[in-house]
C-alpha positions in Angstrom: -0.1 0.7 0.3 1.2 3.4 -0.8 0.4 7.3 -1.3 -0.4 6.6 -5.0 -3.4 4.0 -3.8 -5.1 7.1 -2.0 -4.0 9.5 -5.2 -5.5 6.9 -7.5 -8.7 7.3 -5.3 -9.0 10.6 -5.5 -8.3 11.0 -9.3 -11.1 8.4 -9.5 -13.6 10.3 -7.8 -12.5 13.3 -9.2 -13.0 11.9 -12.6 -16.7 10.0 -12.3 -17.9 13.5 -10.3 -16.9 15.9 -13.3 -18.3 13.0 -15.3 -21.3 13.0 -14.0 -22.2 16.5 -13.8 -21.3 16.9 -17.3 -23.7 14.5 -18.0 -26.3 16.4 -16.2 -25.4 19.7 -17.6 -26.1 18.3 -20.3 -29.0 16.8 -20.0 -30.7 19.4 -17.9 -29.9 21.6 -21.7 -31.0 19.4 -24.3 -33.5 16.7 -22.5 -34.1 14.9 -25.7 -30.8 15.2 -27.6 -29.3 11.8 -26.1 -31.4 10.8 -23.0 -30.3 7.3 -23.2 -26.5 7.8 -23.7 -26.5 10.1 -21.0 -28.0 8.0 -18.8 -25.5 5.8 -19.8 -23.1 7.9 -19.1 -23.7 8.9 -15.2 -24.6 5.3 -14.8 -21.0 4.8 -15.7 -19.7 7.4 -13.4 -21.6 6.2 -10.2 -20.1 2.9 -10.9 -16.7 4.4 -11.4 -17.1 6.8 -8.3 -18.0 3.8 -5.8 -15.0 1.8 -7.4 -12.8 4.8 -6.8 -14.4 5.1 -3.2 -13.5 1.3 -2.1 -10.1 2.2 -2.9 -10.2 4.8 -0.6 -11.8 2.6 2.4 -9.5 -0.5 1.5 -6.0 1.9 1.2 -7.5 3.4 4.5 -8.0 0.0 6.1 -4.6 -1.2 5.3 -2.5 2.3 6.9 -5.1 1.0 9.7 -3.8 -3.0 10.1 -0.3 -1.6 9.1 -0.1 0.7 11.7 -1.7 -1.5 14.2 0.9 -3.8 13.5 3.7 -1.4 14.2 2.2 -0.5 17.4 
């Protein structure tokens, strides 16, 4: 486990949030242009966000375990 796990998770969270927001804005501006495509985009962004949060939680748990072992 390293700092890169945290950086990777935070990058994924930022990317997913940005993708979701951009899709929501496009849908609000033109709701009928590509509703199905934008729905898929938001679901994909949500899945990416959940995966990144799981990476962050796992890295945090591993850090806690390592600190417990060193204590």
